[in-house]
DSSP file (Angstrom, degrees, kcal/mol; ACC not computed):
  #  RESIDUE AA STRUCTURE BP1 BP2  ACC     N-H-->O    O-->H-N    N-H-->O    O-->H-N    TCO  KAPPA ALPHA  PHI   PSI    X-CA   Y-CA   Z-CA
    1    1 A M              0   0    0      0, 0.0     2,-0.4     0, 0.0    52,-0.2   0.000 360.0 360.0 360.0 144.8   81.5  116.5   50.6
    2    2 A L  E     -A   52   0A   0     50,-2.3    50,-3.1     2,-0.0     2,-0.4  -0.988 360.0-154.1-124.9 132.3   84.7  115.6   48.8
    3    3 A L  E     +A   51   0A   0     -2,-0.4     2,-0.3    48,-0.2    48,-0.2  -0.900  24.0 163.1-105.1 134.9   84.8  113.6   45.5
    4    4 A Q  E     -A   50   0A   0     46,-2.1    46,-2.9    -2,-0.4     2,-0.1  -0.988  41.9 -91.1-148.3 158.7   87.9  111.5   44.8
    5    5 A E  E     -A   49   0A   0     -2,-0.3     2,-0.3    44,-0.2    44,-0.3  -0.402  44.6-115.6 -66.1 140.2   89.1  108.8   42.5
    6    6 A V        -     0   0    0     42,-2.6     2,-0.2    -2,-0.1    42,-0.2  -0.638  34.6-166.2 -78.7 134.4   88.7  105.2   43.9
    7    7 A M    >   -     0   0    0     -2,-0.3     3,-2.1     1,-0.0     4,-0.2  -0.706  38.0 -99.5-114.1 167.7   92.1  103.5   44.4
    8    8 A R  G >  S+     0   0    0      1,-0.3     3,-1.7    -2,-0.2    -1,-0.0   0.838 121.8  64.0 -56.5 -33.5   92.8   99.8   45.1
    9    9 A D  G 3  S+     0   0    0      1,-0.3    -1,-0.3     2,-0.1     4,-0.2   0.706  96.7  59.4 -63.2 -18.4   93.2  100.7   48.8
   10   10 A N  G <> S+     0   0    0     -3,-2.1     4,-2.1     1,-0.2     3,-0.4   0.416  73.0  99.8 -91.5   1.0   89.5  101.6   48.8
   11   11 A I  H <> S+     0   0    0     -3,-1.7     4,-2.7     1,-0.2     5,-0.2   0.896  79.0  55.0 -56.8 -42.9   88.3   98.2   47.7
   12   12 A P  H  > S+     0   0    0      0, 0.0     4,-1.9     0, 0.0    -1,-0.2   0.897 109.1  48.2 -58.9 -37.9   87.3   97.2   51.3
   13   13 A Q  H  > S+     0   0    0     -3,-0.4     4,-2.2    -4,-0.2    -2,-0.2   0.892 111.1  50.6 -67.1 -38.6   85.1  100.3   51.6
   14   14 A W  H  X S+     0   0    0     -4,-2.1     4,-2.4     1,-0.2    -1,-0.2   0.918 110.7  48.9 -64.5 -42.8   83.5   99.5   48.2
   15   15 A L  H  X S+     0   0    0     -4,-2.7     4,-2.2     2,-0.2    -1,-0.2   0.855 108.2  54.3 -66.2 -34.0   82.8   96.0   49.3
   16   16 A K  H  X S+     0   0    0     -4,-1.9     4,-1.6    -5,-0.2    -1,-0.2   0.926 110.4  46.1 -64.7 -43.9   81.3   97.3   52.6
   17   17 A L  H  X S+     0   0    0     -4,-2.2     4,-1.5     1,-0.2    -2,-0.2   0.905 110.9  53.3 -63.6 -40.6   78.9   99.5   50.6
   18   18 A A  H  X S+     0   0    0     -4,-2.4     4,-1.4     1,-0.2    -1,-0.2   0.889 105.3  54.3 -61.8 -39.1   78.1   96.6   48.3
   19   19 A A  H  < S+     0   0    0     -4,-2.2    -1,-0.2     1,-0.2    -2,-0.2   0.885 108.2  49.4 -62.4 -38.2   77.2   94.5   51.3
   20   20 A E  H  < S+     0   0    0     -4,-1.6     4,-0.3     1,-0.2    -1,-0.2   0.812 114.4  45.7 -68.6 -29.4   74.8   97.1   52.5
   21   21 A A  H >X S+     0   0    0     -4,-1.5     4,-2.0     1,-0.2     3,-0.8   0.623  85.8  90.9 -90.5 -14.5   73.2   97.3   49.0
   22   22 A E  H 3X>S+     0   0    0     -4,-1.4     4,-1.2     1,-0.3     5,-1.2   0.872  85.0  52.6 -52.7 -43.1   72.9   93.5   48.4
   23   23 A P  H 345S+     0   0    0      0, 0.0    -1,-0.3     0, 0.0    -2,-0.1   0.861 109.0  51.3 -62.6 -32.1   69.3   93.3   49.8
   24   24 A I  H <45S+     0   0    0     -3,-0.8    -2,-0.2    -4,-0.3    -3,-0.1   0.917 117.1  37.6 -68.8 -43.4   68.2   96.2   47.6
   25   25 A F  H  <5S-     0   0    0     -4,-2.0    -1,-0.2     2,-0.2    -3,-0.1   0.521 100.7-137.1 -87.2  -5.8   69.5   94.5   44.4
   26   26 A Q  T  <5 +     0   0    0     -4,-1.2     2,-0.3    -5,-0.3    -4,-0.1   0.871  67.5  99.1  51.7  43.1   68.6   91.0   45.6
   27   27 A G  S   <S-     0   0    0     -5,-1.2     2,-0.5     0, 0.0    -1,-0.2  -0.990  78.3-100.9-153.7 160.1   71.8   89.6   44.5
   28   28 A Q        +     0   0    0     -2,-0.3     7,-0.1     1,-0.2    -9,-0.1  -0.700  47.2 147.4 -86.2 128.4   75.2   88.6   45.7
   29   29 A M    >   +     0   0    0     -2,-0.5     3,-1.8   -11,-0.1     7,-0.2   0.656  62.4  58.2-121.4 -51.2   78.0   91.0   45.1
   30   30 A V  T 3  S+     0   0    0      1,-0.3   -11,-0.1   -12,-0.1    -2,-0.1   0.858 114.0  38.5 -57.1 -41.7   80.6   90.9   47.9
   31   31 A D  T 3  S+     0   0    0      4,-0.0     2,-0.6     5,-0.0    -1,-0.3   0.342  93.3 108.5 -92.3   7.1   81.4   87.2   47.5
   32   32 A S    <>  -     0   0    0     -3,-1.8     4,-2.2     1,-0.2     5,-0.2  -0.752  55.3-159.1 -90.7 121.3   81.2   87.3   43.7
   33   33 A E  H  > S+     0   0    0     -2,-0.6     4,-2.4     1,-0.2     5,-0.2   0.859  96.0  57.0 -63.2 -34.8   84.5   87.0   41.9
   34   34 A K  H  > S+     0   0    0      2,-0.2     4,-2.1     1,-0.2    -1,-0.2   0.911 107.2  47.3 -62.8 -42.9   82.9   88.6   38.8
   35   35 A F  H  > S+     0   0    0     -6,-0.2     4,-2.5     2,-0.2     5,-0.2   0.916 111.1  51.0 -65.0 -43.2   81.9   91.7   40.9
   36   36 A R  H  X S+     0   0    0     -4,-2.2     4,-2.0    -7,-0.2    -2,-0.2   0.902 110.9  48.7 -61.5 -40.8   85.4   91.9   42.4
   37   37 A D  H  X S+     0   0    0     -4,-2.4     4,-2.2     2,-0.2    -1,-0.2   0.891 109.9  54.0 -63.9 -38.8   86.9   91.8   38.9
   38   38 A Y  H  X S+     0   0    0     -4,-2.1     4,-2.1     2,-0.2    -2,-0.2   0.940 109.2  45.6 -61.3 -49.1   84.5   94.5   37.8
   39   39 A I  H  X S+     0   0    0     -4,-2.5     4,-1.9     1,-0.2    -1,-0.2   0.881 112.1  52.0 -67.3 -35.1   85.4   96.9   40.5
   40   40 A K  H  X S+     0   0    0     -4,-2.0     4,-2.4    -5,-0.2    -1,-0.2   0.902 109.6  50.0 -64.6 -39.2   89.1   96.3   39.9
   41   41 A S  H  X S+     0   0    0     -4,-2.2     4,-2.0     1,-0.2    -2,-0.2   0.880 109.4  51.0 -67.5 -36.4   88.7   97.0   36.2
   42   42 A K  H  <>S+     0   0    0     -4,-2.1     5,-3.0     2,-0.2     6,-0.6   0.852 111.2  48.9 -69.3 -33.4   86.8  100.3   37.0
   43   43 A I  H ><5S+     0   0    0     -4,-1.9     3,-1.3     3,-0.2    -2,-0.2   0.931 111.0  49.7 -68.1 -45.8   89.6  101.4   39.3
   44   44 A E  H 3<5S+     0   0    0     -4,-2.4    -2,-0.2     1,-0.3    -1,-0.2   0.848 112.9  46.0 -63.3 -34.8   92.2  100.6   36.7
   45   45 A T  T 3<5S-     0   0    0     -4,-2.0    -1,-0.3    -5,-0.2    -2,-0.2   0.365 112.0-121.3 -90.2   6.4   90.4  102.5   34.0
   46   46 A K  T < 5S+     0   0    0     -3,-1.3    -3,-0.2   -40,-0.1    -2,-0.1   0.885  76.0 125.5  57.8  43.1   89.9  105.4   36.4
   47   47 A E      < +     0   0    0     -5,-3.0    19,-3.0    -6,-0.1     2,-0.5   0.252  47.3  86.2-111.2   8.7   86.1  105.2   36.0
   48   48 A A  E     + B   0  65A   0     -6,-0.6   -42,-2.6    17,-0.2     2,-0.3  -0.944  49.4 173.2-119.4 131.2   85.2  104.9   39.7
   49   49 A F  E     -AB   5  64A   0     15,-2.8    15,-3.1    -2,-0.5     2,-0.4  -0.950  13.5-152.3-132.9 151.9   84.8  107.8   42.1
   50   50 A M  E     -AB   4  63A   0    -46,-2.9   -46,-2.1    -2,-0.3     2,-0.5  -0.949  11.5-134.9-128.7 149.4   83.7  108.1   45.7
   51   51 A A  E     -AB   3  62A   0     11,-2.6    10,-3.4    -2,-0.4    11,-1.1  -0.875  23.3-163.0-100.3 129.4   81.9  110.7   47.8
   52   52 A L  E     -AB   2  60A   0    -50,-3.1   -50,-2.3    -2,-0.5     2,-0.9  -0.903  19.5-128.5-115.2 141.7   83.4  111.3   51.2
   53   53 A A  E > > - B   0  59A   0      6,-2.7     3,-1.6    -2,-0.4     5,-1.5  -0.787  17.6-166.9 -89.0 105.2   81.8  113.1   54.2
   54   54 A R  G > 5S+     0   0    0     -2,-0.9     3,-0.6     1,-0.3     4,-0.2   0.863  87.2  54.8 -59.5 -37.3   84.3  115.7   55.3
   55   55 A E  G 3 5S+     0   0    0      1,-0.3    -1,-0.3     2,-0.1    -2,-0.0   0.495 107.4  52.5 -78.5  -1.6   82.3  116.3   58.5
   56   56 A N  G X 5S-     0   0    0     -3,-1.6     3,-1.3     3,-0.1    -1,-0.3  -0.373 129.0 -81.4-131.1  54.2   82.5  112.6   59.4
   57   57 A D  T < 5S-     0   0    0     -3,-0.6    -3,-0.2     1,-0.3    -2,-0.1   0.822  85.7 -64.3  52.4  36.5   86.2  111.7   59.2
   58   58 A N  T 3 <S-     0   0    0     -5,-1.5    -1,-0.3    -4,-0.2    -4,-0.2   0.846  78.8-176.3  57.3  37.4   85.9  111.3   55.4
   59   59 A A  E <   -B   53   0A   0     -3,-1.3    -6,-2.7    -6,-0.9     2,-0.4  -0.392  34.3-104.1 -62.4 141.0   83.5  108.4   55.8
   60   60 A V  E     +B   52   0A   0     -8,-0.2    -8,-0.2     1,-0.2    -1,-0.1  -0.560  38.4 178.9 -72.8 122.7   82.5  106.9   52.4
   61   61 A M  E     -     0   0A   0    -10,-3.4     2,-0.3    -2,-0.4    -1,-0.2   0.742  62.2 -32.3 -93.3 -29.8   79.0  108.1   51.4
   62   62 A G  E     -B   51   0A   0    -11,-1.1   -11,-2.6     2,-0.0     2,-0.4  -0.961  48.0-130.5 179.9 163.9   78.9  106.3   48.1
   63   63 A I  E     -B   50   0A   0     -2,-0.3     2,-0.4   -13,-0.2   -13,-0.2  -0.992  22.0-172.7-132.6 139.7   80.8  105.1   45.0
   64   64 A I  E     -B   49   0A   0    -15,-3.1   -15,-2.8    -2,-0.4     2,-0.5  -0.972  18.6-138.9-134.2 146.2   79.8  105.7   41.4
   65   65 A R  E     -B   48   0A   0     -2,-0.4     2,-0.5   -17,-0.2   -17,-0.2  -0.902  19.4-160.3-102.4 133.2   81.1  104.5   38.1
   66   66 A I        -     0   0    0    -19,-3.0     2,-0.2    -2,-0.5    -2,-0.0  -0.962  17.3-126.6-117.4 125.9   81.3  107.1   35.3
   67   67 A L        -     0   0    0     -2,-0.5   -19,-0.0     1,-0.1    -2,-0.0  -0.475  16.8-166.3 -67.5 136.8   81.5  106.1   31.7
   68   68 A T              0   0    0     -2,-0.2    -1,-0.1     1,-0.1   -21,-0.0   0.549 360.0 360.0-102.6  -9.2   84.5  107.7   29.9
   69   69 A N              0   0    0      0, 0.0    -1,-0.1     0, 0.0    -2,-0.1   0.375 360.0 360.0-135.5 360.0   83.4  107.0   26.3
């Protein structure tokens, strides 16, 4: 597994994961402008990281937000 900072280029992958998780959270994320603004802000403040599967062409396994303060 490889951990790396989420960049703006990774927003489509984050939205794909969010779409998979929407049924679990019973709420709309992917089509929410508020959610899109949230993920952009976490990227800009360097608080978002993703886990990549090295053995599977670096497929995104998950994304996490880490508080910095």
